[in-house]
C-alpha beads as a LAMMPS data file, in Angstrom:
LAMMPS data file: protein, C-alpha beads

128 atoms
127 bonds

1 atom types
1 bond types

-500.0 500.0 xlo xhi
-500.0 500.0 ylo yhi
-500.0 500.0 zlo zhi

Masses

1 110.0

Atoms # bond

1 1 1 399.592 126.957 -161.269
2 1 1 398.929 129.550 -158.886
3 1 1 401.478 130.341 -155.895
4 1 1 398.902 129.216 -153.385
5 1 1 398.622 125.710 -154.983
6 1 1 402.398 125.448 -154.910
7 1 1 402.640 126.433 -151.493
8 1 1 400.048 123.919 -150.333
9 1 1 401.637 121.116 -152.377
10 1 1 404.882 122.138 -150.909
11 1 1 403.373 122.011 -147.355
12 1 1 401.675 118.551 -148.045
13 1 1 404.975 117.088 -149.379
14 1 1 406.768 118.511 -146.127
15 1 1 403.985 117.248 -143.767
16 1 1 404.323 113.833 -145.641
17 1 1 408.359 113.782 -145.419
18 1 1 407.902 114.921 -141.698
19 1 1 405.387 112.069 -141.089
20 1 1 407.645 109.516 -142.730
21 1 1 410.606 110.685 -140.879
22 1 1 408.756 110.544 -137.454
23 1 1 407.455 107.108 -138.326
24 1 1 410.979 105.833 -139.458
25 1 1 412.306 107.351 -135.897
26 1 1 409.587 105.504 -134.089
27 1 1 410.372 102.138 -135.912
28 1 1 414.223 102.723 -135.089
29 1 1 413.478 103.295 -131.390
30 1 1 411.194 100.227 -131.434
31 1 1 414.060 98.052 -132.898
32 1 1 416.572 99.560 -130.280
33 1 1 413.835 98.679 -127.315
34 1 1 413.607 95.078 -128.736
35 1 1 417.351 94.761 -128.887
36 1 1 417.590 95.974 -125.198
37 1 1 415.153 93.330 -124.182
38 1 1 416.806 90.682 -125.921
39 1 1 420.092 91.708 -124.487
40 1 1 418.606 91.737 -120.888
41 1 1 417.204 88.259 -121.412
42 1 1 420.903 86.992 -122.734
43 1 1 422.399 88.710 -119.657
44 1 1 420.081 86.836 -117.298
45 1 1 420.652 83.517 -119.082
46 1 1 424.498 84.328 -118.788
47 1 1 423.881 84.988 -115.060
48 1 1 422.269 81.697 -114.454
49 1 1 424.512 79.659 -116.383
50 1 1 427.626 81.414 -114.483
51 1 1 426.167 80.469 -111.325
52 1 1 425.470 76.815 -112.274
53 1 1 429.072 76.670 -113.705
54 1 1 430.201 77.963 -110.375
55 1 1 428.332 75.344 -108.388
56 1 1 429.731 72.569 -110.685
57 1 1 433.243 73.894 -110.039
58 1 1 432.596 73.859 -106.472
59 1 1 431.238 70.301 -106.622
60 1 1 434.288 69.215 -108.586
61 1 1 436.709 70.905 -106.427
62 1 1 434.997 69.017 -103.328
63 1 1 435.187 65.584 -105.332
64 1 1 438.956 66.290 -106.181
65 1 1 439.591 66.960 -102.397
66 1 1 438.008 63.782 -101.399
67 1 1 439.760 61.769 -103.923
68 1 1 442.901 63.278 -102.502
69 1 1 441.822 62.575 -99.041
70 1 1 441.088 58.626 -100.221
71 1 1 444.345 58.433 -101.865
72 1 1 446.194 59.603 -98.611
73 1 1 444.420 57.159 -96.608
74 1 1 445.263 54.341 -99.088
75 1 1 448.834 55.260 -98.935
76 1 1 448.780 55.245 -95.246
77 1 1 447.002 51.928 -95.113
78 1 1 449.560 50.581 -97.767
79 1 1 452.510 51.878 -95.606
80 1 1 450.962 50.269 -92.507
81 1 1 450.639 46.884 -94.610
82 1 1 454.330 47.104 -95.614
83 1 1 455.137 47.618 -91.920
84 1 1 453.126 44.532 -91.039
85 1 1 454.690 42.480 -93.786
86 1 1 458.250 43.585 -92.519
87 1 1 457.321 42.751 -88.953
88 1 1 456.099 39.240 -90.061
89 1 1 459.144 38.634 -92.166
90 1 1 461.119 39.596 -89.101
91 1 1 459.124 37.170 -86.763
92 1 1 459.518 34.409 -89.475
93 1 1 463.216 35.035 -89.587
94 1 1 463.851 35.092 -85.948
95 1 1 461.680 31.643 -85.750
96 1 1 463.919 30.032 -88.269
97 1 1 466.817 31.298 -86.394
98 1 1 465.815 29.781 -83.044
99 1 1 464.139 26.725 -84.527
100 1 1 466.112 23.586 -84.106
101 1 1 464.510 21.973 -87.050
102 1 1 464.777 24.714 -89.250
103 1 1 467.648 23.426 -91.336
104 1 1 465.393 20.214 -92.220
105 1 1 463.393 20.285 -95.534
106 1 1 459.736 19.918 -95.421
107 1 1 458.777 19.913 -99.156
108 1 1 455.234 18.623 -98.507
109 1 1 454.345 21.503 -95.886
110 1 1 452.989 19.202 -93.325
111 1 1 455.269 20.434 -90.510
112 1 1 457.386 17.338 -90.202
113 1 1 460.634 17.466 -91.579
114 1 1 461.006 15.020 -94.645
115 1 1 463.722 12.894 -93.181
116 1 1 461.465 12.139 -90.051
117 1 1 458.532 11.002 -92.188
118 1 1 458.193 7.303 -92.681
119 1 1 458.246 6.193 -96.242
120 1 1 454.895 5.125 -97.593
121 1 1 454.584 1.387 -97.596
122 1 1 455.745 0.085 -100.697
123 1 1 454.978 -3.149 -102.232
124 1 1 457.813 -5.516 -102.282
125 1 1 459.575 -5.705 -105.244
126 1 1 459.685 -9.085 -107.056
127 1 1 462.671 -10.339 -108.548
128 1 1 462.746 -12.837 -111.420

Bonds

1 1 1 2
2 1 2 3
3 1 3 4
4 1 4 5
5 1 5 6
6 1 6 7
7 1 7 8
8 1 8 9
9 1 9 10
10 1 10 11
11 1 11 12
12 1 12 13
13 1 13 14
14 1 14 15
15 1 15 16
16 1 16 17
17 1 17 18
18 1 18 19
19 1 19 20
20 1 20 21
21 1 21 22
22 1 22 23
23 1 23 24
24 1 24 25
25 1 25 26
26 1 26 27
27 1 27 28
28 1 28 29
29 1 29 30
30 1 30 31
31 1 31 32
32 1 32 33
33 1 33 34
34 1 34 35
35 1 35 36
36 1 36 37
37 1 37 38
38 1 38 39
39 1 39 40
40 1 40 41
41 1 41 42
42 1 42 43
43 1 43 44
44 1 44 45
45 1 45 46
46 1 46 47
47 1 47 48
48 1 48 49
49 1 49 50
50 1 50 51
51 1 51 52
52 1 52 53
53 1 53 54
54 1 54 55
55 1 55 56
56 1 56 57
57 1 57 58
58 1 58 59
59 1 59 60
60 1 60 61
61 1 61 62
62 1 62 63
63 1 63 64
64 1 64 65
65 1 65 66
66 1 66 67
67 1 67 68
68 1 68 69
69 1 69 70
70 1 70 71
71 1 71 72
72 1 72 73
73 1 73 74
74 1 74 75
75 1 75 76
76 1 76 77
77 1 77 78
78 1 78 79
79 1 79 80
80 1 80 81
81 1 81 82
82 1 82 83
83 1 83 84
84 1 84 85
85 1 85 86
86 1 86 87
87 1 87 88
88 1 88 89
89 1 89 90
90 1 90 91
91 1 91 92
92 1 92 93
93 1 93 94
94 1 94 95
95 1 95 96
96 1 96 97
97 1 97 98
98 1 98 99
99 1 99 100
100 1 100 101
101 1 101 102
102 1 102 103
103 1 103 104
104 1 104 105
105 1 105 106
106 1 106 107
107 1 107 108
108 1 108 109
109 1 109 110
110 1 110 111
111 1 111 112
112 1 112 113
113 1 113 114
114 1 114 115
115 1 115 116
116 1 116 117
117 1 117 118
118 1 118 119
119 1 119 120
120 1 120 121
121 1 121 122
122 1 122 123
123 1 123 124
124 1 124 125
125 1 125 126
126 1 126 127
127 1 127 128
């Protein structure tokens, strides 16, 4: 083989190697660009989910605050009811203290002491 043929073969081999190297670099760059696009999409999705989570958290905080307000209102109503019960008990006790008939038993709840009620008419007993 002549020197010229060897030089031409070497140049062709170098050209092929250079073309393969450049193609490989372009392919690597394309993969990097694809990864950048995918990463950007993931970041956008993460941002959307973060905003949604913050909205849900705010709604949960608001609901918890409303529940605390309702619990406080319920406790106030219960305290008022206890005061009303105490007042009613005090009035009932005072009424018992000043009622002249308070010591008399009224088991049937008709408002008439038992000793003032007339016994129900009974049939006379027959003796044999």
